[in-house]
Steps between C-alpha positions, in 0.01 A plus 500: 500500500136437423538179297357672190764625261285762330383639836858512628600700188201733550590561864865565414384762248266642762785549747726648234219745412451591859871579542487715186187697602563533871880516520611548859132503614483127433560289810382153417244276332340190660250236401194454712186289463523141381847536348636596839291240687632220275169393347491675159404340177457609141161664587632707793501875513844662524492696831790726591602790727753767399663698783615856436721725705238772497162575348494467117500841324252586230773471237601159629133398503473587134808293428357203691170523310699488175697199632187311595336576166807365322512184716126438450551480126750218530419169329452299815184452705686595820530857374128558535490371861760708680358650822671697777581822676777754552569530870716785640754348733396694811133402453575134446661424833170462679132514402332838440219664317699642208403445139771378267526505123341175397485302172185289487495168324443565126568874527774716349459817710584550866232619744510592868367214718561329840484158329852391603531701823405203711647272765447203267723649229765606757503152658524327162789718377685476831443136595497343152767715329504477120746775414515632143745777599596687814578427864364222720137611569555440872709816492195694371204354684451449879371160618127484440301409817267203466216714643545744209451212254193377687355849517516520118360152448203524733294755297560304179255241619207740518603696193522195280173356638330824397674493159392142444136616516541796267366453145769441244414678177471273202487182708147365557620255762635785715872445444751438225718187505783732612322665791354180648826318580671831576251565777546150647880506497530859625286408798720197562807729498344735751407208729850359473654832600260530795603153614872521441596865497685447168437546132473223239387451141141428404590143407676436833209661683250277314690188589516610864127583501405153370669357811401767752142599416170312518511209251176642356714749301773262385364434153426873444859592593639222280287623209643850551853358497433296188338793310834668445578490122442812290384734781457796263292296260274400789405865565270474196348161595203455730529284812221257585208587735592209726863616539389858558253397770758284678762775475260747660416252772871442566569874513209560737615213727862617531400866541328422830755244610760745636 
């Protein structure tokens, strides 16, 4: 379903493993992120949400950790970029403050985190269904109000403006080549959500922002869109002082625009 044979095989084995470990606790598995939004490429993370009938037991958690360690060792780059959470069915229906078991990108062990307990994830799973297994997600998630999406997007502007100014260890310019375009496109996504009350991919948000925002930022946004290849390799590369300065100026400008 993803367009990448080795990823489809990995996800099929993931679902089979989930059924084996969780048994009747397993409700469904769904793609989220760029694969659900229709804008994934070979460099995309593999974001997912697994729904369970109840909270995962300690024994089941040990089994899931073993499953994720086994998948991580597979001979495909996708295996090292799985990221998602285990959401109890009752807690998924509408947003709350609960922490869920979460697998971070590049990790093999689950931790408790609110990372996926958001309106954005619920909207994406419900409105852009990419079902690996289980029922239609509209049976599991209530409609997400546009105000809830905007409420999540609004603080992103200030948070990312502050992050843009934080020193980045090992990068004399102030940012890596990964962080610099990531800041720009994440801000574009937040602005798009504030404007439309919907969720879109970073690429779609960047294209929208080039049309909708001050032309002063058009080349910076295009540069962020173009600087896509090898995102993990770029974490070790330094950005340029000019790009960092312009990114910080862009972040400061949009942070006070709403």
